[in-house]
Every structure is written in C-alpha cells, then in structure tokens.
C-alpha positions in Angstrom: -37.6 0.6 35.2 -34.3 0.3 33.5 -33.1 -1.3 30.2 -34.3 -4.8 29.6 -31.7 -7.5 29.6 -32.4 -10.9 27.8 -31.9 -13.7 30.4 -32.7 -17.4 30.4 -35.1 -18.6 33.1 -36.0 -22.3 33.4 -39.4 -22.8 34.9 -40.1 -26.3 36.2 -43.7 -27.4 35.9 -45.1 -24.1 34.7 -48.6 -25.6 34.2 -49.2 -26.4 37.8 -51.0 -24.8 39.5 -52.8 -23.5 36.4 -52.4 -19.9 37.5 -48.6 -20.1 37.2 -48.8 -19.3 33.5 -49.1 -15.7 34.8 -45.6 -15.9 36.3 -44.3 -17.0 32.9 -46.3 -14.2 31.1 -44.9 -11.5 33.2 -41.3 -12.8 32.8 -41.8 -12.8 29.1 -43.1 -9.2 29.3 -39.8 -8.3 31.0 -37.8 -9.6 28.1 -36.8 -12.9 29.6 -36.5 -16.3 27.8 -38.9 -18.6 29.7 -37.9 -22.2 29.1 -40.4 -24.7 30.5 -39.8 -28.2 31.6 -42.9 -30.4 32.3 -44.5 -33.8 31.8 -47.7 -32.4 30.3 -47.9 -32.7 26.5 -47.3 -29.3 24.9 -50.7 -29.3 23.0 -52.4 -29.7 26.4 -50.8 -26.6 27.9 -53.1 -23.5 28.1 -52.7 -21.3 25.1 -51.7 -18.4 27.4 -48.8 -20.5 28.8 -47.7 -21.7 25.3 -47.6 -18.0 24.3 -45.5 -17.2 27.4 -42.8 -19.9 26.7 -39.8 -19.4 24.5 -39.5 -23.2 24.4 -41.0 -26.2 26.2 -39.2 -29.5 26.9 -41.5 -32.4 27.7 -40.2 -35.3 29.9 -42.1 -38.5 30.5 -42.2 -37.7 34.2 -40.8 -34.8 36.3 -39.8 -37.5 38.9 -37.0 -38.6 36.4 -34.1 -36.4 37.6 -31.9 -37.6 34.7 -34.5 -36.5 32.1 -34.8 -33.0 33.7 -30.9 -32.7 33.8 -30.8 -33.5 30.1 -33.5 -30.9 29.4 -31.5 -28.2 31.2 -28.3 -29.2 29.4 -30.1 -28.9 26.1 -31.4 -25.4 27.0 -27.8 -24.4 27.9 -26.5 -25.7 24.6 -29.2 -23.8 22.7 -29.6 -20.6 24.7 -26.4 -20.2 26.6 -26.0 -19.6 30.4 -29.1 -20.2 32.5 -29.5 -17.5 35.2 -32.5 -18.9 37.1 -34.2 -22.3 37.8 -37.4 -22.2 39.7 -40.7 -24.0 40.1 -42.3 -21.9 42.9 -43.7 -25.3 44.0 -43.1 -26.9 47.4 -42.9 -30.4 45.9 -39.9 -29.4 43.7 -37.9 -27.1 46.0 -35.2 -29.7 46.9 -34.7 -30.7 43.3 -34.6 -27.0 42.2 -31.8 -26.5 44.7 -29.8 -29.5 43.6 -30.2 -28.4 40.0 -28.9 -24.9 40.8 -25.9 -26.4 42.6 -25.1 -28.8 39.8 -25.3 -26.2 37.1 -23.6 -23.4 39.2 -26.7 -21.1 39.2 -26.3 -18.9 42.2 -29.5 -16.8 42.1 -31.3 -18.8 44.9 -31.0 -21.7 47.4 -28.4 -24.3 46.9 -28.5 -28.0 47.9 -26.7 -27.2 51.2 -29.5 -24.8 52.2 -32.2 -27.5 52.0 -32.1 -28.8 55.6 -32.9 -25.4 57.2 -35.8 -24.6 54.7 -37.4 -27.9 54.4 -37.1 -29.8 57.7 -39.3 -28.5 60.5 -36.8 -29.5 63.2 -34.0 -27.6 61.5 -36.2 -24.4 61.1 -36.4 -23.9 64.8 -32.9 -22.7 65.4 -33.3 -20.0 62.8 -36.6 -18.9 64.4 -34.8 -18.8 67.8 -32.0 -16.7 66.2 -34.7 -14.3 65.0 -36.0 -14.0 68.6 -39.3 -15.8 67.7 -40.6 -18.5 70.2 -40.9 -22.1 69.0 -42.9 -25.1 70.3 -41.1 -27.8 72.2 -40.4 -30.8 70.1 -39.2 -34.4 70.1 -38.0 -36.4 67.1 -40.2 -39.5 67.1 -38.1 -42.6 68.0 -40.1 -45.1 69.9 -43.1 -45.3 72.2 -41.1 -44.9 75.3 -39.2 -41.9 74.1 -42.5 -40.2 73.0 -44.2 -41.0 76.4 -41.2 -39.3 78.1 -41.7 -36.2 76.0 -45.5 -36.2 76.7 -44.7 -36.5 80.4 -43.0 -33.1 80.0 -45.5 -31.2 77.8 -48.8 -33.1 78.4 -51.4 -34.2 75.9 -52.5 -33.4 73.3 -49.4 -33.4 71.0 -49.1 -33.2 67.2 -46.9 -35.6 65.1 -46.1 -34.9 61.4 -43.4 -35.7 58.9 -40.3 -33.6 59.5 -40.1 -32.9 55.8 -43.7 -32.6 54.8 -46.0 -30.4 52.8 -48.9 -28.6 54.4 -50.9 -30.6 56.8 -50.3 -34.0 55.2 -50.1 -37.0 57.5 -50.5 -34.8 60.5 -51.9 -36.4 63.7 -53.3 -34.8 66.8 -52.8 -37.3 69.6 -54.8 -36.9 72.8 -54.1 -40.1 74.9 -51.9 -43.2 75.2 -54.3 -45.2 73.0 -54.1 -42.7 70.2 -50.3 -42.7 70.5 -50.2 -46.5 70.0 -52.5 -46.1 67.0 -50.2 -43.5 65.5 -47.2 -45.9 65.8 -49.2 -48.6 64.1 -50.3 -46.5 61.1 -47.5 -44.0 60.6 -45.6 -44.2 57.4 -42.4 -46.3 57.3 -39.1 -44.7 56.4 -40.5 -41.3 57.3 -39.0 -39.2 60.1 -41.6 -37.6 62.3 -41.4 -34.6 64.6 -43.7 -34.5 67.6 -44.6 -31.0 69.2 -46.6 -29.8 72.0 -50.1 -28.7 70.9 -50.7 -25.1 70.5 -54.2 -23.5 70.5 -53.8 -20.9 67.8 -54.8 -19.6 64.5 -52.3 -19.4 61.5 -51.2 -16.0 60.5 -48.9 -15.8 57.5 -46.3 -13.3 56.1 -46.4 -13.4 52.3 -43.7 -11.3 50.7 -41.6 -10.8 47.6 -37.9 -10.3 48.7 -35.2 -8.7 46.6 -31.5 -9.8 46.2 -30.6 -7.8 49.2 -33.1 -9.5 51.4 -35.5 -6.6 51.5 -39.2 -6.9 50.9 -40.6 -5.1 47.9 -44.2 -6.3 48.6 -45.8 -7.6 51.8 -49.2 -9.0 52.8 -50.5 -11.9 54.9 -53.4 -14.3 55.4 -55.3 -15.8 58.3 -56.6 -19.3 58.6 -59.1 -19.3 61.5 -60.1 -22.9 60.8 -57.7 -25.6 61.8 -56.1 -26.9 58.6 -55.1 -30.2 60.2 -58.8 -30.8 61.0 -59.9 -29.8 57.6 -57.5 -32.3 55.9 -58.1 -35.2 58.4 -61.9 -34.8 58.7 -62.6 -33.7 55.1 -64.1 -30.5 56.5 -64.9 -27.2 54.7 -62.1 -24.7 54.4 -61.8 -21.0 55.0 -59.0 -18.4 55.0 -58.5 -14.8 54.0 -56.0 -12.3 52.8 -55.7 -9.5 55.4 -56.8 -6.0 54.6 -53.8 -4.6 56.5 -50.8 -6.7 57.6 -50.5 -6.6 61.5 -47.3 -5.0 62.7 -46.2 -8.0 64.8 -46.5 -10.4 61.8 -44.7 -7.9 59.6 -41.8 -7.7 62.2 -41.7 -11.4 62.7 -41.7 -12.0 58.9 -38.9 -9.6 58.3 -36.8 -11.0 61.1 -37.4 -14.5 59.7 -36.2 -13.3 56.2 -33.0 -12.1 57.7 -32.4 -15.2 59.9 -32.9 -17.6 57.0 -30.9 -15.5 54.6 -33.8 -15.3 52.0 -33.0 -13.4 48.8 -34.8 -13.1 45.4 -37.9 -15.1 46.4 -41.6 -15.1 46.9 -42.1 -16.5 50.4 -45.0 -17.8 52.6 -44.0 -17.9 56.3 -46.5 -19.3 58.8 -46.9 -18.1 62.4 -49.2 -19.1 65.2 -51.2 -16.4 66.9 -52.0 -17.8 70.4 -55.8 -18.1 71.2 -54.9 -18.4 75.0 -51.9 -18.0 77.2 -49.3 -20.8 76.7 -46.5 -21.2 79.2 -43.0 -20.7 77.6 -44.6 -19.4 74.3 -46.5 -16.2 75.3 -49.7 -14.6 76.1 -53.0 -14.8 74.2 -52.6 -12.8 71.0 -48.8 -13.2 70.8 -47.1 -14.5 67.6 -44.9 -17.6 67.6 -43.1 -19.7 64.9 -44.8 -22.4 62.9 -42.9 -23.1 59.6 -41.3 -21.4 56.6 -42.3 -22.0 53.0 -39.8 -20.7 50.4 -42.5 -20.3 47.7 -45.8 -18.5 47.1 -48.8 -19.6 49.2 -50.5 -22.4 47.4 -53.4 -22.7 45.1 -55.1 -19.5 44.0 -53.7 -17.4 46.8 -51.6 -15.1 44.5 -54.8 -14.2 42.7 -56.5 -13.5 46.1 -53.6 -11.2 47.0 -54.1 -9.3 43.8 -57.8 -8.9 44.6 -57.1 -7.8 48.2 -54.5 -5.2 47.2 -55.6 -4.1 43.7 -52.2 -5.1 42.3 -50.4 -7.8 40.4 -48.0 -9.9 42.4 -47.1 -12.0 39.3 -45.7 -8.8 37.8 -44.0 -7.7 41.0 -42.3 -11.1 41.2 -41.2 -11.0 37.6 -39.9 -7.4 38.1 -37.9 -8.7 41.1 -36.4 -11.3 38.8 -35.6 -8.9 35.9 -34.9 -5.7 37.6 -34.6 -6.4 41.4 -37.4 -3.9 42.1 -40.9 -3.0 41.0 -42.9 0.1 40.3 -46.2 -1.9 40.2 -48.6 0.1 42.3 -50.8 -1.2 45.2 -54.3 0.2 45.2 -57.4 0.1 47.3 -57.2 -2.7 49.9 -59.9 -5.1 51.0 -60.3 -8.5 52.7 -60.2 -11.3 50.2 -61.9 -14.5 51.5 -61.7 -18.1 50.3 -64.4 -20.5 51.3 -64.1 -24.1 50.0 -67.1 -26.4 50.3 -66.7 -30.2 50.7 -68.6 -32.4 48.3 -71.2 -34.6 49.9 -72.4 -31.9 52.4 -75.8 -30.2 52.3 -75.6 -26.5 52.7 -78.2 -23.8 53.8 -77.6 -21.8 50.6 -77.5 -23.3 47.1 -74.7 -22.5 44.7 -77.2 -20.3 42.7 -78.4 -18.5 45.8 -74.8 -17.6 46.6 -74.0 -16.4 43.1 -77.1 -14.1 43.3 -76.4 -12.9 46.9 -72.7 -12.1 46.3 -72.8 -11.2 42.6 -70.9 -7.9 43.3 -68.2 -9.3 45.6 -67.4 -12.7 44.0 -64.1 -12.7 42.1 -63.5 -16.5 41.5 -65.8 -19.5 41.5 -64.9 -23.0 40.4 -63.8 -26.5 41.2 -60.6 -27.0 43.2 -58.1 -29.3 41.5 -58.0 -32.7 43.2 -54.3 -32.2 44.0 -55.3 -29.2 46.3 -58.7 -30.3 47.5 -57.5 -32.0 50.6 -56.7 -28.7 52.3 -59.1 -26.5 50.3 -62.3 -28.4 49.7 -63.9 -29.1 46.3 -66.0 -26.1 45.3 -64.4 -22.6 45.9 -65.9 -19.1 46.3 -63.5 -16.2 46.5 -64.8 -12.7 47.3 -63.5 -9.3 48.3 -65.2 -7.7 51.4 -64.7 -4.2 52.9 -65.0 -5.1 56.6 -64.4 -7.9 59.0 -68.1 -8.1 59.7 -68.9 -8.6 56.0 -66.1 -11.2 55.9 -67.6 -13.2 58.7 -71.0 -13.1 57.2 -69.7 -14.4 53.9 -68.0 -17.3 55.6 -71.2 -18.1 57.4 -73.3 -18.0 54.3 -71.0 -20.2 52.2 -70.2 -23.0 54.6 -73.2 -23.1 56.9 -74.7 -26.5 56.6 -78.4 -27.5 56.7 -79.8 -28.7 59.9 -81.0 -32.2 59.7 -84.2 -33.1 61.5 -84.5 -36.6 63.0 -87.5 -38.6 62.1 -89.8 -39.5 65.0 
C-alpha cells in the first residue's frame, strides 16, 4: 500500500449520520490525524467516534461560520497544515468549499465550483457536455411565464428548489389550479426550477473517485418507488443496491465524472431510466440525467453497499484519501434491499414475523433518525437477497399493508 504519511484531516460534523464514525475510524487506521468539528458535546459522541478522533472542537452551532473558522485556525496553529476539509454531507458542501478556498486547501471543490455541483439548472450544461439527455426546464418567475413553459411541455410538471436537498419541497403540478396553489404556498426568497415530468425510476451511480478522476470502486442503486411521492404523501420507502451495475449507468456515471471534473471524492449521481418513450429524451429503458450529489448516498447506504459487495467502502474511501488507491477486495455480490415502514400504518406482517421470516437475510433493523425519515420512513429493514425474485418478495412482505374491511 505504501508508506503511511501523517496528514491532517478536518471532518465537519463527524457524528451525523451516526455511521460516519467509520470514515473517521478508517482514516485513523491509515495514520491520519482526524480533527472533528461539531456542535454535539464530546461526551455524547459514540465511543467509537471518540476513539477515532485526534481532537474534537465543539462549537455552539455548526451554522456559525465564524466559530467553525476559529476551530480550523486553532487546528492549524496546533497541528500545522490542513490537507483536507470534508463533511461528506450535502448540507455542508457549500461551506466545505468556502473553507477550502479561504484556507487554500486544494484537495477538493472550491467556492467557485459550487454553482455547477449544487444548482440543478447549472448541472444541465455539464450533463449535455457529457452527451446525456436532460429534461426541459424553466426558472420559475411568474404565473404567466410558467404557463408559457407548460404550453410547450404540457402537464404534469415538477417544481423544486434549484438548490435543494433530495426531494424536499418538490411539487408535481397537474393543472392550472395546482399551479396557482404552488405559487401561493412556495417558499419566499427561494429560486425554483420547473421541469417537464418524466415517468422513470431513479438509477444511481455511486463511486469513489481518485485524484486523476478515475473510479476505484463503483456500484449503484435503484429506487423503484417515487421519492417525491414518498416524501409528500408520507408513504413507505424502498430502494436497493444493485447486484451488478448496468453498463449504461456505468458509462453515464464515468462520463459525468469527467464532465464535472470530479476528483478525490465519494459521489452519488442520479439518473432517470425511462419507463416509457419520451420525445426528446429517449426510448423506454434509456438513461437520462437527473442530478449530481458530490457526497455518499445518504443514510445507511454505505453500509448497504458493503453488504451487497462483501467489502468496506469506508476503508476504500479512506485509502483514496491516504494513498490515492485501495487494495480492499470486493467479494461475493448480492442485492441489498432497504424497506422503510411509515408509522401509523397497519401491515400484513408484524415486526416479529418479519424478524423470524428473514432471520438469515436481515443485516440491519432499527429506527430511522428523524432527520432522514421524510424520505426513508420510520422503521427500517435492510436485507441481502440473491435474486431479483427474492428482492421483490422481500419488498412485498415488508411494506404490504393490511386490507381494511368496511363495516356494513
């Protein structure tokens, strides 16, 4: 692997999500000083995270930029040059980039890179450069301007914040009345993008990219349910890590890496796979652009990737940071399914029945943190399955709801 070199890595908010302690653990194993900054009291950090940090600087709130700046300045004074600043968290990506620019840390994105990696409208030109089709769009201005766009593409349309996380505040608009309602309830001082509706499932490209822009690990996931509907309707949630990454998603992912100039990152790129022919975008089954996320897929997905590939992506990522390559093996592959039940629903199988039925396949069971429950449900079940047929049966068993009989 090469001789270890002591480096200084500032990890912003290393305690959220809870599984991120493993990124810190693997960095430490590679001989790196892991310097944490967060607003959680040190005594409340998981012991595994405490043991992975060289030092932790608590701020009253991570929203206080000045306090975070002071924490980094203190680390530089005490430990010398900082080579990396990273949170691996969508919420802090812009601030991470500003901090790197301000402290002249060149190992990842700078403040000037933010528009193309955070604004959905700006992403489109880089997808087009990569030869990947994009949905037609309109920057929301006023009712008349949106009606003009809808006259071109037809209903339904989708409106969402241009700089947004996941499916938050996303609206599917099907008629003039719903368009008027959207204008009445949309957030003030937020710029929205409106796009033609695409009937598709989400296929992702998840990869760890080295300093030359080359992948050292690749996989993907599929979200057959509509995430927008899950969030807006408080529905159950399902998605899975693929057993084998389809060639078209791999090719689109690699082209996107090159077009966006991605280096030394864990990425999660989302594509639409068309469920029907769509004029101007492609035939049923074709892949088109959705959005880029310059961080790992959220929640417990890194663990699911590990289960699906018999590997350790926390180590592969830390090896990329320390050595720019990894010898971590990938073993036997399987599907890894996530099913998230929503509280308040009545299901065909009880929790105990599921534990008994899938005792051999289940890998994680537990409550979803409130911060993630909007898109992922409240009670999660994660299992590895050998075939697509077994995967579909697992989904059915976990989220199938009881039929209610009407009283006469």
